[in-house]
LODRENMAR-698774 format. One record per residue (C-alpha): residue in one letter; x, y, z. Coordinates in steps of 0.2 Angstrom, whole numbers, always signed. Layout:
N
<r vomar="a" c1="X" c2="Y" c3="Z"/>
...
This chain:
344
<r vomar="x" c1="-83" c2="+90" c3="-55"/>
<r vomar="x" c1="-81" c2="+103" c3="-41"/>
<r vomar="x" c1="-67" c2="+116" c3="-40"/>
<r vomar="x" c1="-60" c2="+109" c3="-24"/>
<r vomar="x" c1="-61" c2="+91" c3="-31"/>
<r vomar="x" c1="-51" c2="+94" c3="-47"/>
<r vomar="x" c1="-33" c2="+89" c3="-46"/>
<r vomar="x" c1="-20" c2="+102" c3="-52"/>
<r vomar="x" c1="-14" c2="+102" c3="-69"/>
<r vomar="x" c1="+4" c2="+101" c3="-74"/>
<r vomar="x" c1="+5" c2="+120" c3="-78"/>
<r vomar="x" c1="-3" c2="+124" c3="-60"/>
<r vomar="x" c1="+9" c2="+112" c3="-51"/>
<r vomar="x" c1="+26" c2="+114" c3="-60"/>
<r vomar="x" c1="+25" c2="+128" c3="-73"/>
<r vomar="x" c1="+44" c2="+125" c3="-77"/>
<r vomar="x" c1="+41" c2="+107" c3="-82"/>
<r vomar="x" c1="+25" c2="+109" c3="-92"/>
<r vomar="x" c1="+35" c2="+115" c3="-108"/>
<r vomar="x" c1="+53" c2="+111" c3="-105"/>
<r vomar="x" c1="+65" c2="+123" c3="-114"/>
<r vomar="x" c1="+81" c2="+119" c3="-122"/>
<r vomar="x" c1="+93" c2="+130" c3="-113"/>
<r vomar="x" c1="+111" c2="+133" c3="-120"/>
<r vomar="x" c1="+119" c2="+122" c3="-107"/>
<r vomar="x" c1="+107" c2="+108" c3="-110"/>
<r vomar="x" c1="+109" c2="+110" c3="-129"/>
<r vomar="x" c1="+128" c2="+109" c3="-128"/>
<r vomar="x" c1="+128" c2="+94" c3="-115"/>
<r vomar="x" c1="+115" c2="+84" c3="-126"/>
<r vomar="x" c1="+126" c2="+88" c3="-142"/>
<r vomar="x" c1="+142" c2="+83" c3="-134"/>
<r vomar="x" c1="+135" c2="+66" c3="-127"/>
<r vomar="x" c1="+127" c2="+62" c3="-144"/>
<r vomar="x" c1="+144" c2="+65" c3="-152"/>
<r vomar="x" c1="+153" c2="+54" c3="-139"/>
<r vomar="x" c1="+140" c2="+40" c3="-142"/>
<r vomar="x" c1="+141" c2="+40" c3="-160"/>
<r vomar="x" c1="+160" c2="+41" c3="-160"/>
<r vomar="x" c1="+161" c2="+26" c3="-149"/>
<r vomar="x" c1="+150" c2="+15" c3="-159"/>
<r vomar="x" c1="+159" c2="+20" c3="-175"/>
<r vomar="x" c1="+176" c2="+17" c3="-168"/>
<r vomar="x" c1="+171" c2="+0" c3="-162"/>
<r vomar="x" c1="+163" c2="-5" c3="-178"/>
<r vomar="x" c1="+178" c2="+1" c3="-188"/>
<r vomar="x" c1="+190" c2="-8" c3="-177"/>
<r vomar="x" c1="+199" c2="+8" c3="-174"/>
<r vomar="x" c1="+212" c2="+13" c3="-161"/>
<r vomar="x" c1="+198" c2="+12" c3="-148"/>
<r vomar="x" c1="+197" c2="-7" c3="-151"/>
<r vomar="x" c1="+217" c2="-8" c3="-149"/>
<r vomar="x" c1="+216" c2="+1" c3="-132"/>
<r vomar="x" c1="+202" c2="-11" c3="-127"/>
<r vomar="x" c1="+214" c2="-26" c3="-130"/>
<r vomar="x" c1="+229" c2="-18" c3="-122"/>
<r vomar="x" c1="+219" c2="-15" c3="-106"/>
<r vomar="x" c1="+212" c2="-33" c3="-106"/>
<r vomar="x" c1="+230" c2="-41" c3="-109"/>
<r vomar="x" c1="+236" c2="-30" c3="-95"/>
<r vomar="x" c1="+224" c2="-39" c3="-83"/>
<r vomar="x" c1="+222" c2="-26" c3="-69"/>
<r vomar="x" c1="+214" c2="-38" c3="-57"/>
<r vomar="x" c1="+231" c2="-48" c3="-57"/>
<r vomar="x" c1="+241" c2="-32" c3="-55"/>
<r vomar="x" c1="+232" c2="-26" c3="-40"/>
<r vomar="x" c1="+224" c2="-41" c3="-32"/>
<r vomar="x" c1="+223" c2="-33" c3="-15"/>
<r vomar="x" c1="+208" c2="-22" c3="-21"/>
<r vomar="x" c1="+199" c2="-37" c3="-29"/>
<r vomar="x" c1="+188" c2="-41" c3="-14"/>
<r vomar="x" c1="+183" c2="-23" c3="-11"/>
<r vomar="x" c1="+178" c2="-20" c3="-29"/>
<r vomar="x" c1="+168" c2="-36" c3="-30"/>
<r vomar="x" c1="+156" c2="-28" c3="-17"/>
<r vomar="x" c1="+158" c2="-10" c3="-24"/>
<r vomar="x" c1="+152" c2="-16" c3="-41"/>
<r vomar="x" c1="+135" c2="-20" c3="-34"/>
<r vomar="x" c1="+132" c2="-1" c3="-34"/>
<r vomar="x" c1="+129" c2="-3" c3="-52"/>
<r vomar="x" c1="+117" c2="-18" c3="-52"/>
<r vomar="x" c1="+99" c2="-13" c3="-56"/>
<r vomar="x" c1="+91" c2="-23" c3="-43"/>
<r vomar="x" c1="+99" c2="-18" c3="-27"/>
<r vomar="x" c1="+102" c2="+0" c3="-32"/>
<r vomar="x" c1="+83" c2="+2" c3="-38"/>
<r vomar="x" c1="+77" c2="-5" c3="-22"/>
<r vomar="x" c1="+88" c2="+7" c3="-12"/>
<r vomar="x" c1="+84" c2="+23" c3="-22"/>
<r vomar="x" c1="+65" c2="+18" c3="-23"/>
<r vomar="x" c1="+64" c2="+16" c3="-4"/>
<r vomar="x" c1="+71" c2="+34" c3="-2"/>
<r vomar="x" c1="+60" c2="+41" c3="-16"/>
<r vomar="x" c1="+45" c2="+33" c3="-8"/>
<r vomar="x" c1="+48" c2="+42" c3="+8"/>
<r vomar="x" c1="+50" c2="+58" c3="-1"/>
<r vomar="x" c1="+33" c2="+55" c3="-10"/>
<r vomar="x" c1="+25" c2="+52" c3="+7"/>
<r vomar="x" c1="+32" c2="+68" c3="+13"/>
<r vomar="x" c1="+29" c2="+79" c3="-2"/>
<r vomar="x" c1="+12" c2="+71" c3="-5"/>
<r vomar="x" c1="+16" c2="+68" c3="-23"/>
<r vomar="x" c1="+21" c2="+52" c3="-34"/>
<r vomar="x" c1="+33" c2="+62" c3="-45"/>
<r vomar="x" c1="+49" c2="+55" c3="-38"/>
<r vomar="x" c1="+44" c2="+37" c3="-40"/>
<r vomar="x" c1="+37" c2="+41" c3="-58"/>
<r vomar="x" c1="+53" c2="+49" c3="-63"/>
<r vomar="x" c1="+63" c2="+34" c3="-57"/>
<r vomar="x" c1="+52" c2="+21" c3="-65"/>
<r vomar="x" c1="+52" c2="+31" c3="-82"/>
<r vomar="x" c1="+70" c2="+32" c3="-82"/>
<r vomar="x" c1="+73" c2="+14" c3="-79"/>
<r vomar="x" c1="+60" c2="+9" c3="-92"/>
<r vomar="x" c1="+69" c2="+21" c3="-105"/>
<r vomar="x" c1="+86" c2="+13" c3="-99"/>
<r vomar="x" c1="+81" c2="-5" c3="-102"/>
<r vomar="x" c1="+72" c2="-1" c3="-119"/>
<r vomar="x" c1="+87" c2="+9" c3="-126"/>
<r vomar="x" c1="+102" c2="+0" c3="-118"/>
<r vomar="x" c1="+95" c2="-17" c3="-120"/>
<r vomar="x" c1="+91" c2="-15" c3="-138"/>
<r vomar="x" c1="+108" c2="-9" c3="-142"/>
<r vomar="x" c1="+116" c2="-24" c3="-132"/>
<r vomar="x" c1="+105" c2="-37" c3="-142"/>
<r vomar="x" c1="+108" c2="-28" c3="-158"/>
<r vomar="x" c1="+127" c2="-28" c3="-158"/>
<r vomar="x" c1="+130" c2="-44" c3="-149"/>
<r vomar="x" c1="+148" c2="-41" c3="-143"/>
<r vomar="x" c1="+157" c2="-53" c3="-133"/>
<r vomar="x" c1="+166" c2="-49" c3="-117"/>
<r vomar="x" c1="+185" c2="-50" c3="-113"/>
<r vomar="x" c1="+184" c2="-66" c3="-105"/>
<r vomar="x" c1="+175" c2="-74" c3="-120"/>
<r vomar="x" c1="+185" c2="-66" c3="-134"/>
<r vomar="x" c1="+190" c2="-77" c3="-148"/>
<r vomar="x" c1="+202" c2="-67" c3="-159"/>
<r vomar="x" c1="+215" c2="-55" c3="-153"/>
<r vomar="x" c1="+213" c2="-37" c3="-160"/>
<r vomar="x" c1="+195" c2="-40" c3="-166"/>
<r vomar="x" c1="+180" c2="-30" c3="-160"/>
<r vomar="x" c1="+170" c2="-46" c3="-156"/>
<r vomar="x" c1="+154" c2="-39" c3="-163"/>
<r vomar="x" c1="+139" c2="-49" c3="-170"/>
<r vomar="x" c1="+142" c2="-63" c3="-159"/>
<r vomar="x" c1="+131" c2="-69" c3="-145"/>
<r vomar="x" c1="+136" c2="-57" c3="-132"/>
<r vomar="x" c1="+127" c2="-43" c3="-123"/>
<r vomar="x" c1="+140" c2="-31" c3="-115"/>
<r vomar="x" c1="+140" c2="-16" c3="-127"/>
<r vomar="x" c1="+136" c2="-4" c3="-119"/>
<r vomar="x" c1="+140" c2="-8" c3="-101"/>
<r vomar="x" c1="+123" c2="-10" c3="-92"/>
<r vomar="x" c1="+131" c2="-8" c3="-75"/>
<r vomar="x" c1="+139" c2="+8" c3="-80"/>
<r vomar="x" c1="+123" c2="+15" c3="-88"/>
<r vomar="x" c1="+112" c2="+10" c3="-73"/>
<r vomar="x" c1="+124" c2="+18" c3="-61"/>
<r vomar="x" c1="+122" c2="+35" c3="-70"/>
<r vomar="x" c1="+103" c2="+34" c3="-71"/>
<r vomar="x" c1="+99" c2="+27" c3="-54"/>
<r vomar="x" c1="+110" c2="+39" c3="-44"/>
<r vomar="x" c1="+108" c2="+53" c3="-57"/>
<r vomar="x" c1="+89" c2="+53" c3="-54"/>
<r vomar="x" c1="+93" c2="+59" c3="-35"/>
<r vomar="x" c1="+103" c2="+74" c3="-42"/>
<r vomar="x" c1="+88" c2="+77" c3="-55"/>
<r vomar="x" c1="+75" c2="+78" c3="-41"/>
<r vomar="x" c1="+86" c2="+89" c3="-30"/>
<r vomar="x" c1="+76" c2="+104" c3="-25"/>
<r vomar="x" c1="+90" c2="+117" c3="-22"/>
<r vomar="x" c1="+105" c2="+121" c3="-32"/>
<r vomar="x" c1="+117" c2="+116" c3="-18"/>
<r vomar="x" c1="+109" c2="+99" c3="-16"/>
<r vomar="x" c1="+109" c2="+97" c3="-35"/>
<r vomar="x" c1="+128" c2="+100" c3="-36"/>
<r vomar="x" c1="+132" c2="+88" c3="-22"/>
<r vomar="x" c1="+120" c2="+75" c3="-28"/>
<r vomar="x" c1="+128" c2="+76" c3="-46"/>
<r vomar="x" c1="+146" c2="+74" c3="-39"/>
<r vomar="x" c1="+141" c2="+59" c3="-29"/>
<r vomar="x" c1="+132" c2="+51" c3="-44"/>
<r vomar="x" c1="+147" c2="+55" c3="-55"/>
<r vomar="x" c1="+158" c2="+46" c3="-43"/>
<r vomar="x" c1="+148" c2="+31" c3="-42"/>
<r vomar="x" c1="+146" c2="+30" c3="-61"/>
<r vomar="x" c1="+164" c2="+32" c3="-64"/>
<r vomar="x" c1="+169" c2="+20" c3="-50"/>
<r vomar="x" c1="+157" c2="+6" c3="-56"/>
<r vomar="x" c1="+163" c2="+8" c3="-74"/>
<r vomar="x" c1="+181" c2="+7" c3="-70"/>
<r vomar="x" c1="+178" c2="-8" c3="-58"/>
<r vomar="x" c1="+171" c2="-18" c3="-72"/>
<r vomar="x" c1="+186" c2="-14" c3="-83"/>
<r vomar="x" c1="+197" c2="-20" c3="-68"/>
<r vomar="x" c1="+187" c2="-36" c3="-66"/>
<r vomar="x" c1="+188" c2="-40" c3="-84"/>
<r vomar="x" c1="+170" c2="-41" c3="-87"/>
<r vomar="x" c1="+169" c2="-26" c3="-100"/>
<r vomar="x" c1="+180" c2="-18" c3="-113"/>
<r vomar="x" c1="+184" c2="+0" c3="-110"/>
<r vomar="x" c1="+173" c2="+6" c3="-124"/>
<r vomar="x" c1="+159" c2="-3" c3="-117"/>
<r vomar="x" c1="+160" c2="+8" c3="-101"/>
<r vomar="x" c1="+162" c2="+24" c3="-112"/>
<r vomar="x" c1="+146" c2="+20" c3="-121"/>
<r vomar="x" c1="+137" c2="+16" c3="-105"/>
<r vomar="x" c1="+142" c2="+33" c3="-98"/>
<r vomar="x" c1="+135" c2="+42" c3="-114"/>
<r vomar="x" c1="+119" c2="+31" c3="-114"/>
<r vomar="x" c1="+115" c2="+35" c3="-95"/>
<r vomar="x" c1="+118" c2="+54" c3="-98"/>
<r vomar="x" c1="+106" c2="+53" c3="-113"/>
<r vomar="x" c1="+92" c2="+45" c3="-103"/>
<r vomar="x" c1="+94" c2="+59" c3="-89"/>
<r vomar="x" c1="+94" c2="+73" c3="-103"/>
<r vomar="x" c1="+77" c2="+65" c3="-110"/>
<r vomar="x" c1="+68" c2="+66" c3="-94"/>
<r vomar="x" c1="+62" c2="+84" c3="-95"/>
<r vomar="x" c1="+53" c2="+80" c3="-111"/>
<r vomar="x" c1="+44" c2="+66" c3="-102"/>
<r vomar="x" c1="+38" c2="+77" c3="-88"/>
<r vomar="x" c1="+20" c2="+81" c3="-95"/>
<r vomar="x" c1="+17" c2="+63" c3="-98"/>
<r vomar="x" c1="+22" c2="+58" c3="-80"/>
<r vomar="x" c1="+11" c2="+72" c3="-73"/>
<r vomar="x" c1="-4" c2="+65" c3="-83"/>
<r vomar="x" c1="+0" c2="+48" c3="-76"/>
<r vomar="x" c1="+1" c2="+55" c3="-58"/>
<r vomar="x" c1="-16" c2="+63" c3="-60"/>
<r vomar="x" c1="-23" c2="+47" c3="-67"/>
<r vomar="x" c1="-16" c2="+37" c3="-53"/>
<r vomar="x" c1="-22" c2="+48" c3="-40"/>
<r vomar="x" c1="-40" c2="+49" c3="-47"/>
<r vomar="x" c1="-40" c2="+30" c3="-48"/>
<r vomar="x" c1="-34" c2="+29" c3="-30"/>
<r vomar="x" c1="-48" c2="+41" c3="-24"/>
<r vomar="x" c1="-61" c2="+32" c3="-32"/>
<r vomar="x" c1="-56" c2="+16" c3="-24"/>
<r vomar="x" c1="-56" c2="+24" c3="-7"/>
<r vomar="x" c1="-73" c2="+31" c3="-10"/>
<r vomar="x" c1="-80" c2="+14" c3="-15"/>
<r vomar="x" c1="-73" c2="+6" c3="+1"/>
<r vomar="x" c1="-79" c2="+20" c3="+13"/>
<r vomar="x" c1="-96" c2="+15" c3="+20"/>
<r vomar="x" c1="-111" c2="+27" c3="+16"/>
<r vomar="x" c1="-115" c2="+37" c3="+32"/>
<r vomar="x" c1="-132" c2="+34" c3="+40"/>
<r vomar="x" c1="-143" c2="+49" c3="+45"/>
<r vomar="x" c1="-143" c2="+53" c3="+64"/>
<r vomar="x" c1="-162" c2="+53" c3="+65"/>
<r vomar="x" c1="-163" c2="+34" c3="+59"/>
<r vomar="x" c1="-157" c2="+20" c3="+70"/>
<r vomar="x" c1="-143" c2="+10" c3="+63"/>
<r vomar="x" c1="-147" c2="-9" c3="+60"/>
<r vomar="x" c1="-139" c2="-21" c3="+71"/>
<r vomar="x" c1="-135" c2="-8" c3="+85"/>
<r vomar="x" c1="-142" c2="-13" c3="+102"/>
<r vomar="x" c1="-148" c2="+4" c3="+107"/>
<r vomar="x" c1="-153" c2="+19" c3="+95"/>
<r vomar="x" c1="-154" c2="+36" c3="+102"/>
<r vomar="x" c1="-172" c2="+42" c3="+101"/>
<r vomar="x" c1="-177" c2="+58" c3="+92"/>
<r vomar="x" c1="-180" c2="+73" c3="+103"/>
<r vomar="x" c1="-199" c2="+78" c3="+102"/>
<r vomar="x" c1="-203" c2="+96" c3="+97"/>
<r vomar="x" c1="-213" c2="+108" c3="+108"/>
<r vomar="x" c1="-229" c2="+107" c3="+97"/>
<r vomar="x" c1="-227" c2="+88" c3="+95"/>
<r vomar="x" c1="-235" c2="+75" c3="+107"/>
<r vomar="x" c1="-223" c2="+61" c3="+112"/>
<r vomar="x" c1="-226" c2="+45" c3="+102"/>
<r vomar="x" c1="-231" c2="+30" c3="+112"/>
<r vomar="x" c1="-222" c2="+14" c3="+110"/>
<r vomar="x" c1="-232" c2="+0" c3="+103"/>
<r vomar="x" c1="-233" c2="-15" c3="+114"/>
<r vomar="x" c1="-239" c2="-32" c3="+108"/>
<r vomar="x" c1="-254" c2="-38" c3="+118"/>
<r vomar="x" c1="-255" c2="-56" c3="+121"/>
<r vomar="x" c1="-271" c2="-63" c3="+128"/>
<r vomar="x" c1="-271" c2="-77" c3="+141"/>
<r vomar="x" c1="-271" c2="-94" c3="+134"/>
<r vomar="x" c1="-265" c2="-88" c3="+117"/>
<r vomar="x" c1="-248" c2="-91" c3="+109"/>
<r vomar="x" c1="-233" c2="-81" c3="+113"/>
<r vomar="x" c1="-232" c2="-64" c3="+103"/>
<r vomar="x" c1="-217" c2="-54" c3="+98"/>
<r vomar="x" c1="-212" c2="-36" c3="+102"/>
<r vomar="x" c1="-207" c2="-22" c3="+90"/>
<r vomar="x" c1="-189" c2="-27" c3="+91"/>
<r vomar="x" c1="-193" c2="-45" c3="+86"/>
<r vomar="x" c1="-191" c2="-52" c3="+104"/>
<r vomar="x" c1="-203" c2="-65" c3="+110"/>
<r vomar="x" c1="-216" c2="-59" c3="+124"/>
<r vomar="x" c1="-223" c2="-72" c3="+137"/>
<r vomar="x" c1="-242" c2="-72" c3="+139"/>
<r vomar="x" c1="-249" c2="-61" c3="+153"/>
<r vomar="x" c1="-254" c2="-70" c3="+169"/>
<r vomar="x" c1="-268" c2="-65" c3="+180"/>
<r vomar="x" c1="-262" c2="-61" c3="+198"/>
<r vomar="x" c1="-274" c2="-59" c3="+213"/>
<r vomar="x" c1="-273" c2="-50" c3="+229"/>
<r vomar="x" c1="-267" c2="-59" c3="+244"/>
<r vomar="x" c1="-283" c2="-55" c3="+253"/>
<r vomar="x" c1="-294" c2="-63" c3="+238"/>
<r vomar="x" c1="-285" c2="-79" c3="+239"/>
<r vomar="x" c1="-295" c2="-94" c3="+246"/>
<r vomar="x" c1="-287" c2="-102" c3="+261"/>
<r vomar="x" c1="-282" c2="-120" c3="+260"/>
<r vomar="x" c1="-290" c2="-131" c3="+274"/>
<r vomar="x" c1="-282" c2="-147" c3="+277"/>
<r vomar="x" c1="-293" c2="-162" c3="+274"/>
<r vomar="x" c1="-297" c2="-173" c3="+290"/>
<r vomar="x" c1="-290" c2="-172" c3="+307"/>
<r vomar="x" c1="-272" c2="-173" c3="+311"/>
<r vomar="x" c1="-276" c2="-182" c3="+328"/>
<r vomar="x" c1="-274" c2="-201" c3="+329"/>
<r vomar="x" c1="-291" c2="-210" c3="+329"/>
<r vomar="x" c1="-298" c2="-215" c3="+347"/>
<r vomar="x" c1="-312" c2="-227" c3="+351"/>
<r vomar="x" c1="-321" c2="-216" c3="+365"/>
<r vomar="x" c1="-319" c2="-200" c3="+355"/>
<r vomar="x" c1="-333" c2="-194" c3="+344"/>
<r vomar="x" c1="-328" c2="-190" c3="+327"/>
<r vomar="x" c1="-328" c2="-172" c3="+323"/>
<r vomar="x" c1="-339" c2="-174" c3="+307"/>
<r vomar="x" c1="-353" c2="-181" c3="+318"/>
<r vomar="x" c1="-352" c2="-170" c3="+333"/>
<r vomar="x" c1="-367" c2="-158" c3="+335"/>
<r vomar="x" c1="-362" c2="-139" c3="+334"/>
<r vomar="x" c1="-373" c2="-126" c3="+341"/>
<r vomar="x" c1="-374" c2="-107" c3="+338"/>
<r vomar="x" c1="-367" c2="-103" c3="+355"/>
<r vomar="x" c1="-357" c2="-111" c3="+370"/>
<r vomar="x" c1="-372" c2="-113" c3="+381"/>
<r vomar="x" c1="-381" c2="-123" c3="+368"/>
<r vomar="x" c1="-367" c2="-134" c3="+366"/>
<r vomar="x" c1="-366" c2="-137" c3="+385"/>
<r vomar="x" c1="-385" c2="-141" c3="+386"/>
<r vomar="x" c1="-383" c2="-153" c3="+371"/>
<r vomar="x" c1="-369" c2="-162" c3="+380"/>
<r vomar="x" c1="-378" c2="-164" c3="+397"/>
<r vomar="x" c1="-394" c2="-169" c3="+389"/>
<r vomar="x" c1="-385" c2="-183" c3="+380"/>
């Protein structure tokens, strides 16, 4: 492989992402998020004060206390649904990929959503907690049932989907602004699900922690995403090379073209004569070098060599006293013709 055809490696493209380092800020943020995650799970499993708080909020019924916000929050909670948010963010990141000539933004989004579905989905199915509208016993944690709301998928998806925009920001100012916007969407979506009564408060807290953990795990997946980008670009280039037609040398005529540019003769080279098919008179029609039929050659005579056509017979009407022209005697001169006429 030539040097100009080789794709850049991860170290050459992003040296800071090839070997992610555990900074002090990231270490404390990761440790705090893991502690909140574990404390929430333990508090719900042991039916602690967190479960009592869940029941108090549920029996308070916020959607009945402030019904004027119900319509607006029904639309706002869509900001946490995976389908609409993923399509909107993917459209923006697709434009960024086209502008930056890289697949990294879309690969980061896809990797984060796959990791979110794998982790949050497995925990949901494993705990099987019922939601507030389907609760059976007051004061119970409603675990190990047929539900799938712990942790909150809307909340975790809002953290990850909008947090990816902050993760991909290229400047510190843009990263701070995007982080504040993502945090506002995540907080609003989580509290909206509590208002509508579709999630417990503990579900939302665990959803926030799960989404933050997914974002914190992305730097360790950057080398894998870089290798995937190189592989995808290589496959795309090979597909384009297969679809591109092979260029024909300029000295050879292209098959199927009506006219081909002749090769210019050199100074020491005699011009080549074109071969013409010769067809003799009376023979079958031949074909030229290009495959077209040639008509047989006809013999043309000069006008002076053509034999004059004499009409047969006389155009005068027949007469009884007139001698036919065929029997009248002709002499060599006019005098002989007169003597012959008088002598007769």
